[in-house]
C-alpha positions in Angstrom: 110.3 62.5 64.3 114.2 63.4 63.6 114.8 67.1 62.8 116.5 67.6 59.9 119.5 70.1 59.7 118.6 71.9 56.0 121.6 73.0 53.7 119.2 76.0 52.7 116.9 78.0 55.0 114.8 81.2 54.7 112.2 82.9 57.3 109.9 85.4 57.9 106.4 85.5 57.0 104.0 82.5 56.5 100.2 83.7 55.1 97.8 82.8 52.7 97.1 84.6 49.3 93.1 84.8 48.1 92.9 85.7 45.0 90.4 87.5 42.4 89.9 85.2 39.0 89.3 88.0 37.2 91.2 91.3 36.3 90.3 94.7 37.1 87.8 93.3 39.9 88.0 95.7 42.8 87.7 94.3 46.4 84.6 95.8 46.8 82.7 94.2 44.5 80.0 92.6 46.2 79.6 89.0 45.2 82.7 88.9 42.8 84.7 85.8 43.0 88.1 85.0 44.4 90.3 82.2 44.4 92.1 80.3 47.4 93.6 79.8 49.6 97.1 79.8 48.2 99.7 79.0 50.4 101.9 82.1 50.2 104.7 84.6 51.6 107.8 85.4 49.9 110.4 83.2 52.4 107.9 80.6 51.6 107.6 80.9 48.1 111.7 81.2 47.9 112.0 78.0 50.1 109.3 76.1 48.0 111.1 76.7 44.8 114.5 75.8 46.4 112.8 72.5 47.8 111.3 71.6 44.3 114.3 72.6 42.0 117.1 71.5 44.5 115.8 67.7 44.8 118.1 66.4 41.9 121.1 67.6 43.9 119.4 66.6 47.3 119.7 69.9 48.8 117.7 70.1 51.7 115.3 73.0 52.7 114.0 74.6 55.9 111.8 77.4 57.1 111.1 79.7 60.3 107.8 81.2 60.8 104.6 81.7 62.7 101.3 80.6 61.7 97.9 80.4 63.3 96.4 77.4 64.7 93.7 77.3 62.1 92.8 75.7 58.8 94.9 78.6 56.4 98.1 77.9 58.4 97.7 74.2 57.9 97.1 74.3 54.1 100.2 76.0 54.3 102.0 73.3 56.1 100.8 70.7 53.9 102.2 72.3 50.9 105.4 72.8 52.3 105.9 69.4 53.6 104.5 67.8 50.1 107.5 69.5 48.7 109.9 68.1 51.7 110.6 70.9 53.7 111.6 71.3 57.1 108.5 72.8 58.9 109.5 72.2 62.7 110.8 75.7 63.0 107.3 76.8 62.2 105.5 77.9 65.3 101.9 78.2 65.9 99.9 80.8 67.5 97.0 80.2 69.6 96.3 84.1 69.8 96.9 85.2 66.2 95.5 83.7 62.8 97.3 83.0 59.9 98.2 86.2 57.8 95.7 86.7 54.7 96.1 89.0 51.6 93.3 89.7 49.3 94.9 90.0 46.2 93.2 92.3 43.1 95.0 92.5 39.5 94.9 95.1 37.0 95.3 95.2 33.4 97.8 97.4 33.7 99.9 94.6 35.6 99.3 96.4 39.4 98.2 94.3 42.0 96.1 96.1 45.0 96.1 94.4 48.4 94.2 94.0 51.5 96.5 92.9 54.3 95.3 91.1 57.6 99.2 90.7 59.0 97.8 88.2 62.0 100.9 86.1 62.8 102.9 86.8 59.8 105.2 89.2 61.3 105.5 87.0 65.0 108.8 85.6 63.7 111.1 86.4 66.5 114.8 85.9 67.3 113.5 83.2 70.0 112.2 81.4 67.0 115.8 81.3 65.5 117.6 78.2 67.2 121.1 78.1 66.9 121.0 73.9 65.9 119.3 74.2 63.1 122.0 76.1 61.3 124.6 73.4 61.6 124.7 72.1 57.6 123.9 75.5 56.7 124.9 76.3 53.2 122.4 79.2 52.0 120.4 81.8 54.5 117.5 83.5 52.3 116.5 87.3 53.5 113.9 89.0 51.9 113.4 92.6 52.5 109.7 92.0 53.5 110.7 90.1 56.6 112.7 92.8 57.6 109.7 95.4 56.8 106.8 93.5 58.6 107.9 94.1 62.4 111.0 95.0 64.3 111.0 91.3 65.8 111.1 89.9 62.2 114.0 92.4 61.5 115.6 91.2 64.5 115.2 87.3 63.6 116.6 87.8 60.4 119.7 89.7 62.2 120.4 87.1 64.4 119.9 84.2 61.7 122.7 86.0 59.8 125.2 85.9 62.8 124.1 81.9 63.4 124.7 81.0 59.6 128.2 83.0 59.3 129.4 81.4 62.9 128.2 77.9 61.7 129.9 78.3 58.5 132.2 81.4 57.2 131.3 80.6 53.3 127.8 80.5 53.9 126.1 82.2 50.8 123.5 84.9 52.6 121.8 85.7 49.3 119.2 88.9 49.8 116.0 89.9 47.7 115.3 93.7 48.8 111.4 92.8 48.1 110.9 96.9 49.0 107.6 97.6 49.9 107.5 101.3 50.0 103.2 101.1 50.7 104.9 99.4 54.4 107.3 101.5 55.4 109.4 104.7 54.0 112.5 104.5 51.7 114.6 105.8 54.2 113.8 102.9 57.2 114.1 100.5 54.4 117.8 101.3 53.6 118.7 101.2 57.1 117.2 98.3 57.5 118.8 96.9 54.6 122.2 98.0 55.5 123.2 95.8 57.9 122.0 92.6 55.5 123.6 94.4 52.2 127.3 94.2 54.4 126.5 90.5 54.6 125.1 89.7 51.5 127.1 87.7 48.7 124.0 87.3 46.3 121.3 89.9 45.8 118.5 89.8 43.7 116.8 93.1 43.1 114.5 94.5 40.6 115.9 97.6 38.7 113.6 100.0 40.8 114.7 98.4 44.0 118.9 98.3 42.9 118.2 102.0 42.2 116.4 102.6 45.9 118.9 101.1 47.5 122.3 102.5 45.6 120.5 106.0 45.8 121.6 106.6 41.8 119.4 106.0 38.6 119.3 103.9 36.1 119.8 99.9 37.2 123.0 99.4 35.6 124.6 102.4 37.8 122.7 101.5 40.2 124.1 97.3 40.2 127.7 98.5 39.9 127.2 100.8 43.0 125.6 97.9 44.9 128.9 95.8 44.3 130.6 98.4 46.6 128.3 98.1 49.2 128.8 94.6 50.3 127.8 91.8 47.9 129.9 90.3 45.2 127.4 89.5 42.9 124.3 91.3 41.9 121.5 89.3 39.7 119.3 92.0 38.3 115.7 90.7 37.5 114.4 91.9 34.7 110.8 89.5 34.2 110.3 88.7 30.8 113.6 90.2 29.7 115.9 87.5 31.6 118.2 88.9 33.9 121.9 90.8 34.0 124.4 89.4 36.4 126.9 91.7 38.0 130.2 90.7 39.4 133.2 92.7 40.4 135.3 90.9 37.6 132.6 91.1 35.2 131.8 94.7 35.9 129.6 95.6 32.7 127.3 92.6 33.0 125.7 90.1 31.3 122.7 89.7 30.2 120.9 86.5 30.0 117.6 86.1 27.8 114.4 85.4 29.3 111.6 82.9 27.9 107.9 83.6 26.1 105.2 82.9 28.7 101.3 83.2 28.8 101.1 85.0 31.9 98.2 83.6 34.0 100.0 85.1 37.5 102.7 86.8 38.2 102.7 86.7 41.9 105.8 85.0 43.3 108.2 84.7 40.0 110.7 87.0 41.6 110.9 84.7 44.5 111.1 81.3 42.4 114.0 83.0 40.2 115.7 83.2 43.6 115.2 80.1 44.5 115.8 78.7 41.2 119.0 80.7 40.9 120.6 79.7 44.2 120.3 76.3 43.0 122.2 76.5 40.3 125.0 78.2 41.8 125.2 75.7 45.0 125.2 72.9 42.2 128.6 74.7 40.8 127.1 75.7 37.2 128.3 79.0 35.4 126.5 82.7 35.9 124.9 82.0 32.5 123.5 78.5 33.4 122.3 79.9 36.9 120.2 82.4 35.2 119.2 80.6 32.0 117.7 78.1 34.9 116.5 81.0 36.8 114.2 82.6 33.8 113.0 79.4 33.2 111.8 78.5 36.7 110.2 82.3 36.6 108.7 81.8 33.2 107.2 78.6 34.5 105.7 80.3 37.7 104.0 82.9 35.5 102.0 80.3 33.6 101.2 78.9 37.0 97.9 79.9 39.1 99.0 80.9 42.7 102.1 82.3 44.2 103.7 78.8 44.4 103.7 76.6 41.4 104.3 72.8 41.1 106.4 72.5 38.2 110.0 70.7 39.1 113.3 70.6 38.1 112.9 68.5 34.9 110.0 70.9 33.7 112.2 73.6 34.1 115.5 71.5 31.8 112.8 71.0 29.3 111.5 74.7 28.6 116.1 75.5 29.0 116.0 73.1 25.8 113.8 75.3 23.9 114.4 78.7 21.8 115.1 81.8 24.0 112.7 84.6 23.5 
């Protein structure tokens, strides 16, 4: 089989999620029901969204990561292949099982995880092969991939270097995806700086923006972040939509979101990012990119499981409806 050289690449943790069916059901409840496995991992959700939304424009996608030699790993590969993602750079570990996250939802919007890392943190610089990047247009970095292990972090740094060598105009996008439960904030900031300095499009939540910038207020934080490397900061605001900050639109441009009946919020932010980058690569204006990303995020929220099966046409149909 001939390997495809993707336009869009992500790398990092691949895992499955096994999720409580009912809210407020502790993991320790004996006999309570879980659903799954669902293919997951922030880099995988991003690239799967980019693949589904990018088909119309013939953008190609690929991912670098590690799974175990087991049925959980196979179900991840099946989902990615079904959405026409290049999976040749996914390594199969014979020593570790595929990563697993058990997910509990609560009525207040919080989640509680039990995480068995397995092979999810095993992506290493040796897995990042230069040839794979020969047609690169967008490289997406996730904060979770920086946090999960040193070898994964070094793989991200190597990927940035290679991508920029192949294409000086490559769009490095960065979703901080900060997880204080994994590492302290100081360490997260230190590992994020080399990525921020090379980032063109940053996709934080309000809390993440404040943490990275070290200032209070999401607007002030996004303005500060523009001074730290990124050319554009896209503030993700959930049902409120998003606000786009650039050096020439310093105050930020708000793009309203869509009403959605929430079934599962997991992966909505990663889906938003994948859609926004597709719009950007397609040459759309910033407002249309934000509107498209808001629509894709809303559709994800209405779908159970981290990766939706919604299409570009589904997103366009929602965009034609009244916002709010």
